[in-house]
C-alpha positions in Angstrom: 65.4 107.4 134.7 68.3 105.9 136.5 70.7 104.0 134.3 70.6 100.9 136.5 66.8 100.5 136.0 65.7 97.5 133.8 63.2 98.6 131.2 60.3 96.4 130.1 58.4 97.3 127.0 54.8 96.2 126.8 53.7 95.9 123.1 50.1 96.7 122.5 47.6 97.6 119.8 43.8 98.0 119.5 42.2 95.2 121.3 44.8 94.2 123.9 43.3 94.3 127.3 45.8 92.8 129.8 48.5 95.4 129.4 47.8 97.1 132.7 48.1 93.9 134.7 51.4 93.2 132.8 52.6 96.8 133.4 51.9 96.6 137.2 53.3 93.1 137.6 56.6 93.9 135.9 56.9 97.1 137.9 56.1 95.3 141.2 59.0 92.9 140.5 61.5 95.7 139.8 61.2 96.7 136.1 60.6 100.1 134.8 57.5 99.4 132.7 56.6 101.3 129.5 53.8 100.8 127.0 54.9 100.6 123.4 52.0 100.9 120.9 52.8 99.0 117.7 52.7 102.3 115.7 55.5 103.7 117.9 58.0 101.0 117.0 60.8 102.8 115.3 60.3 106.0 117.2 60.8 103.8 120.3 63.7 101.4 119.6 63.2 97.8 120.8 66.9 97.5 121.6 66.5 100.1 124.3 64.4 97.6 126.4 65.7 94.8 128.6 62.5 92.7 128.2 59.6 92.7 125.8 56.1 91.6 126.7 53.1 90.9 124.4 50.0 90.9 126.6 46.7 89.1 126.3 43.4 90.3 125.0 41.7 90.3 121.6 44.1 92.3 119.3 42.2 93.6 116.3 39.2 91.7 117.6 40.9 88.4 116.8 39.7 88.8 113.2 41.1 86.3 110.7 42.7 84.3 113.6 43.7 85.1 117.1 46.8 87.2 117.0 47.1 87.2 113.2 46.7 90.9 112.6 49.0 91.9 115.5 51.6 89.5 114.0 51.2 91.0 110.6 51.8 94.5 112.0 54.9 93.2 113.9 56.3 91.4 110.8 58.0 94.5 109.3 60.1 94.7 112.6 61.3 91.1 112.6 64.9 92.2 112.0 64.8 94.2 115.2 63.0 91.4 117.1 65.6 88.9 116.0 68.4 91.2 117.1 66.7 91.6 120.4 66.4 87.8 120.9 69.9 87.1 119.7 71.2 89.4 122.4 69.8 86.9 124.9 67.0 89.2 126.2 63.5 87.8 126.9 60.5 88.1 124.6 57.4 86.8 126.2 53.8 86.5 125.0 50.9 85.6 127.2 47.6 84.2 125.8 47.0 86.5 122.8 50.7 87.3 123.0 51.4 83.5 122.6 49.1 83.5 119.6 51.1 86.4 118.1 54.4 84.5 118.6 52.9 81.4 117.0 51.6 83.4 114.0 55.1 84.9 113.5 56.7 81.4 113.5 58.8 82.4 116.5 57.7 79.3 118.5 58.9 76.7 118.6 61.3 78.1 115.9 63.2 74.9 115.3 65.1 76.0 112.2 65.3 79.8 112.7 63.6 80.3 109.3 60.2 81.2 110.9 58.5 78.2 109.2 55.2 77.6 110.9 55.4 74.2 112.7 52.7 74.8 115.3 49.4 76.6 115.8 47.0 77.5 118.6 43.7 76.0 117.6 40.2 76.3 119.0 39.7 74.5 122.3 38.4 71.0 122.3 35.3 72.2 124.1 34.6 74.7 121.2 34.0 77.4 123.7 35.8 80.2 125.6 37.4 78.7 128.8 37.8 81.1 131.7 38.7 79.7 135.2 41.5 78.7 137.4 43.6 75.6 136.8 47.2 74.4 137.7 50.5 74.0 135.9 53.6 72.1 136.8 57.1 73.1 135.7 58.6 70.5 133.3 61.8 72.1 132.1 65.4 73.0 133.1 65.1 76.5 131.6 67.6 78.7 133.4 65.1 81.5 133.8 62.6 79.7 135.9 64.3 76.6 137.3 65.2 78.1 140.7 61.7 79.4 141.3 59.4 76.7 139.9 61.2 73.4 140.0 59.2 70.5 141.7 56.1 72.5 142.5 52.6 73.0 141.2 51.1 76.5 140.7 47.6 77.8 140.4 46.9 80.0 137.4 43.9 81.5 135.6 43.1 80.8 131.9 40.9 82.8 129.6 41.0 81.8 125.9 39.1 80.3 123.0 42.1 79.4 120.8 44.7 77.8 123.1 45.1 74.2 121.9 48.8 73.7 121.0 49.0 71.5 117.9 52.1 70.6 115.8 52.5 69.8 112.1 54.1 66.5 112.9 55.2 64.1 115.6 58.8 64.9 114.6 58.2 68.5 115.6 56.7 67.5 119.0 59.6 65.1 119.5 62.1 67.9 118.8 60.3 70.3 121.2 60.6 67.6 124.0 64.2 66.8 123.1 65.2 70.4 123.1 63.6 71.0 126.5 61.2 73.6 125.1 58.1 72.5 127.0 58.1 74.8 130.0 54.8 74.1 131.8 52.1 71.5 131.5 48.5 71.7 132.8 47.6 69.5 135.7 45.3 69.4 138.7 46.1 70.6 142.3 48.2 67.5 143.2 49.7 66.7 139.8 47.8 63.5 139.2 45.3 64.4 136.5 45.5 66.5 133.4 42.2 65.7 131.7 39.5 68.3 131.0 38.9 70.7 132.7 42.4 70.9 134.1 43.7 71.0 130.6 41.3 73.6 129.3 42.0 73.3 125.6 43.3 69.8 124.7 46.9 70.9 124.0 49.3 68.1 122.9 51.2 66.8 125.9 49.1 69.2 128.1 51.4 72.0 127.0 50.6 75.3 128.8 53.9 77.1 127.8 56.7 76.7 125.3 60.0 78.4 124.6 62.3 78.6 121.6 65.4 76.5 121.5 67.5 79.1 123.3 64.9 79.5 126.0 64.4 83.2 125.9 61.3 83.5 123.6 58.4 82.3 125.8 54.7 81.8 125.1 52.1 80.7 127.6 48.4 80.6 127.7 47.7 81.0 131.4 47.8 84.6 132.9 50.3 84.9 135.8 49.9 88.7 135.6 46.3 88.3 136.9 47.5 86.5 140.1 50.5 88.6 141.3 49.3 88.5 144.9 48.2 85.5 146.8 44.8 87.0 147.6 44.0 87.1 143.9 44.1 83.3 143.8 41.3 80.8 144.4 41.0 79.5 147.9 41.7 75.8 147.4 42.9 75.0 151.0 46.5 75.7 150.3 48.3 78.5 152.1 50.0 80.4 149.3 52.6 82.7 150.6 53.0 84.4 147.2 50.9 84.7 144.1 52.0 82.7 141.1 52.5 86.0 139.3 55.0 87.4 141.8 57.1 84.2 141.5 56.9 84.3 137.7 57.8 88.0 137.3 60.5 87.9 140.0 62.1 85.1 138.0 62.0 87.3 134.9 63.5 90.2 136.7 66.3 88.2 138.4 67.4 86.6 135.1 67.3 89.9 133.3 69.4 91.6 136.0 72.1 89.0 135.7 72.0 89.3 131.9 72.8 93.0 131.9 75.2 93.0 134.8 
């Protein structure tokens, strides 16, 4: 492996099923992708990676709660994860990965004590929601600002437990004040966020959150499933790139600057 390659580690365990899409998307945007089974952490050092990605799926069958068992198996490695995050590198969780980060108390992580202040609850519809919707960028996060600002993007969703809820209005207010709300659900022209555009009933139509520093990211939609424009639903718009390519290119460009 060339020393100038950026390494992305894709964490997985029994039941994850979006790791291949993540592997390919990261590689297409420039990363050297590598699977890291949760049982390999230690043998494979997290600090050797430039980005860590927790993919979607149904880890451990989503028994107990979605993402709970994956989170419990990651918990012994929290020191290494914290070191990774404190170095400024990106830790990202998509769908089930977002649920894992929530279970670990890593989002929104307002006091750095991993106190749980949010959860991903069962969708308002009380059913699995699987279809395309849209998101709009609502942040000044330095990773995505150049690529997403002022535009609306088509994305697929596929989850049963994706409703962002907070323990108090104060927590929600802090998330907003700290610019931690990255993407919100909307319709194709940004005028409506009611169901089915917001597929789960999340507070403030939240589709993605970050920690206070902006480098721990959780999102329910699946950009890795629409890397190319031909993977997107034909809605009359002429998409030059898939939402996934824009998303993963942004991750790559930020990481490249970080290590240079």
